[in-house]
SEKE-17559 format. One record per residue (C-alpha): x, y, z; residue number from 1; residue in three letters. Coordinates in Angstrom, 2 decimals, padded with zeros to 5 digits, m for minus. Example, Ala and Ser with C-alpha at 12.3 -4.5 7.8 and 13.67 -1.06 7.14 Angstrom:
residues 2
[sevo [012.30, m004.50, 007.80], 1, "ALA"],
[sevo [013.67, m001.06, 007.14], 2, "SER"],
end
This chain:
residues 103
[sevo [073.53, m008.29, 035.93], 1, "MET"],
[sevo [070.09, m009.49, 036.83], 2, "GLY"],
[sevo [068.23, m012.36, 035.44], 3, "PRO"],
[sevo [066.16, m010.42, 033.03], 4, "GLU"],
[sevo [069.21, m008.65, 031.57], 5, "GLU"],
[sevo [070.98, m012.11, 031.24], 6, "PHE"],
[sevo [067.89, m013.55, 029.43], 7, "TYR"],
[sevo [067.90, m010.74, 026.82], 8, "TYR"],
[sevo [071.78, m010.77, 026.39], 9, "MET"],
[sevo [071.48, m014.54, 025.81], 10, "ASP"],
[sevo [068.67, m014.13, 023.41], 11, "TYR"],
[sevo [070.39, m011.37, 021.51], 12, "LEU"],
[sevo [073.60, m013.43, 021.30], 13, "SER"],
[sevo [071.96, m016.17, 019.38], 14, "ARG"],
[sevo [070.50, m013.93, 016.65], 15, "LEU"],
[sevo [072.35, m013.49, 013.41], 16, "ASN"],
[sevo [072.93, m010.34, 011.52], 17, "LEU"],
[sevo [069.76, m010.51, 009.26], 18, "SER"],
[sevo [067.61, m010.93, 012.49], 19, "GLU"],
[sevo [069.12, m008.01, 014.11], 20, "LEU"],
[sevo [068.54, m005.94, 011.13], 21, "ARG"],
[sevo [064.80, m006.88, 011.15], 22, "LYS"],
[sevo [064.59, m005.70, 014.65], 23, "ILE"],
[sevo [066.49, m002.59, 013.89], 24, "ARG"],
[sevo [064.21, m001.77, 010.99], 25, "ILE"],
[sevo [061.04, m002.56, 013.12], 26, "SER"],
[sevo [062.38, m000.21, 015.89], 27, "SER"],
[sevo [062.90, 002.51, 013.23], 28, "LEU"],
[sevo [059.44, 002.10, 012.04], 29, "GLU"],
[sevo [058.14, 002.44, 015.49], 30, "TRP"],
[sevo [060.27, 005.61, 016.00], 31, "VAL"],
[sevo [058.84, 007.06, 012.71], 32, "TRP"],
[sevo [055.14, 006.39, 013.65], 33, "LYS"],
[sevo [055.88, 007.85, 017.18], 34, "GLY"],
[sevo [057.49, 010.91, 015.73], 35, "TRP"],
[sevo [054.58, 011.34, 013.24], 36, "ASN"],
[sevo [051.92, 010.95, 015.97], 37, "SER"],
[sevo [053.83, 013.31, 018.36], 38, "GLY"],
[sevo [054.67, 010.93, 021.16], 39, "THR"],
[sevo [058.56, 011.07, 020.57], 40, "ILE"],
[sevo [060.38, 014.41, 020.35], 41, "ARG"],
[sevo [062.67, 015.18, 017.58], 42, "ARG"],
[sevo [065.59, 015.94, 019.87], 43, "GLU"],
[sevo [065.11, 012.53, 021.51], 44, "THR"],
[sevo [065.56, 010.76, 018.09], 45, "ILE"],
[sevo [068.48, 012.95, 017.21], 46, "ILE"],
[sevo [070.26, 012.26, 020.47], 47, "SER"],
[sevo [069.70, 008.50, 020.37], 48, "LEU"],
[sevo [070.23, 007.67, 016.71], 49, "ILE"],
[sevo [073.35, 009.13, 015.15], 50, "PRO"],
[sevo [073.01, 010.21, 011.50], 51, "TYR"],
[sevo [076.15, 008.26, 010.57], 52, "GLN"],
[sevo [074.55, 004.93, 011.66], 53, "SER"],
[sevo [071.47, 005.58, 009.48], 54, "LEU"],
[sevo [073.62, 006.24, 006.49], 55, "THR"],
[sevo [075.58, 003.09, 007.03], 56, "THR"],
[sevo [072.31, 001.12, 007.39], 57, "LEU"],
[sevo [070.86, 002.69, 004.24], 58, "LEU"],
[sevo [073.78, 001.66, 002.16], 59, "SER"],
[sevo [073.61, m001.83, 003.50], 60, "GLU"],
[sevo [070.04, m002.08, 002.72], 61, "LEU"],
[sevo [070.55, m000.69, m000.90], 62, "GLU"],
[sevo [073.25, m003.38, m001.37], 63, "SER"],
[sevo [070.83, m005.97, m000.39], 64, "GLU"],
[sevo [068.26, m004.38, m002.58], 65, "GLU"],
[sevo [065.69, m004.02, 000.31], 66, "ARG"],
[sevo [063.94, m001.05, m000.87], 67, "TYR"],
[sevo [060.94, m001.13, 001.33], 68, "GLU"],
[sevo [063.17, m001.02, 004.31], 69, "ASP"],
[sevo [065.14, 001.87, 002.77], 70, "CYS"],
[sevo [062.07, 003.94, 002.63], 71, "GLU"],
[sevo [061.68, 004.08, 006.42], 72, "VAL"],
[sevo [065.33, 004.90, 006.98], 73, "VAL"],
[sevo [065.15, 007.62, 004.16], 74, "TRP"],
[sevo [062.25, 009.35, 005.65], 75, "LYS"],
[sevo [063.91, 009.57, 009.02], 76, "ILE"],
[sevo [067.12, 010.84, 007.57], 77, "MET"],
[sevo [065.35, 013.52, 005.47], 78, "ASN"],
[sevo [062.39, 014.64, 007.59], 79, "GLU"],
[sevo [063.75, 014.47, 011.13], 80, "ILE"],
[sevo [067.50, 015.63, 010.81], 81, "TYR"],
[sevo [068.41, 019.04, 009.50], 82, "ASN"],
[sevo [071.88, 019.99, 007.91], 83, "GLU"],
[sevo [073.49, 020.68, 011.12], 84, "ASN"],
[sevo [072.54, 017.33, 012.70], 85, "GLU"],
[sevo [073.87, 015.54, 009.59], 86, "LYS"],
[sevo [077.49, 016.77, 010.18], 87, "ARG"],
[sevo [078.19, 014.45, 013.08], 88, "THR"],
[sevo [081.48, 013.08, 011.88], 89, "GLU"],
[sevo [083.68, 015.23, 013.87], 90, "ASN"],
[sevo [081.57, 015.30, 017.05], 91, "GLU"],
[sevo [082.76, 013.65, 020.16], 92, "ARG"],
[sevo [080.83, 011.85, 022.89], 93, "ASN"],
[sevo [081.06, 014.13, 025.91], 94, "PRO"],
[sevo [081.44, 011.16, 028.27], 95, "PHE"],
[sevo [084.05, 009.13, 026.41], 96, "THR"],
[sevo [085.61, 011.70, 024.25], 97, "ASN"],
[sevo [085.28, 009.30, 021.23], 98, "ARG"],
[sevo [083.75, 009.76, 018.00], 99, "GLY"],
[sevo [080.13, 009.12, 016.86], 100, "MET"],
[sevo [081.11, 005.99, 015.02], 101, "GLU"],
[sevo [081.46, 004.27, 018.47], 102, "ASP"],
[sevo [078.17, 005.12, 019.70], 103, "TRP"],
end
């Protein structure tokens, strides 16, 4: 681990859950804008962001009544993922042979 990695790991370890969620939402907004502008491919998004993690995030945001943030997650879920990509519960990571919930 280099000094830069240590700095970011130390920084992230000090953040609480709500701050990490804000970072995640802002990252998803960036992904959404990149996909709309054509700078990020659909396949890249699907391979890096499991659909199951988006459904979990959406339910957490709904329970906290953060509906403005729900809109971004909902757009990504409905417009980028098709029906085949939404069925990821039984898929396995080819490198670890573990389920998608571990990604």
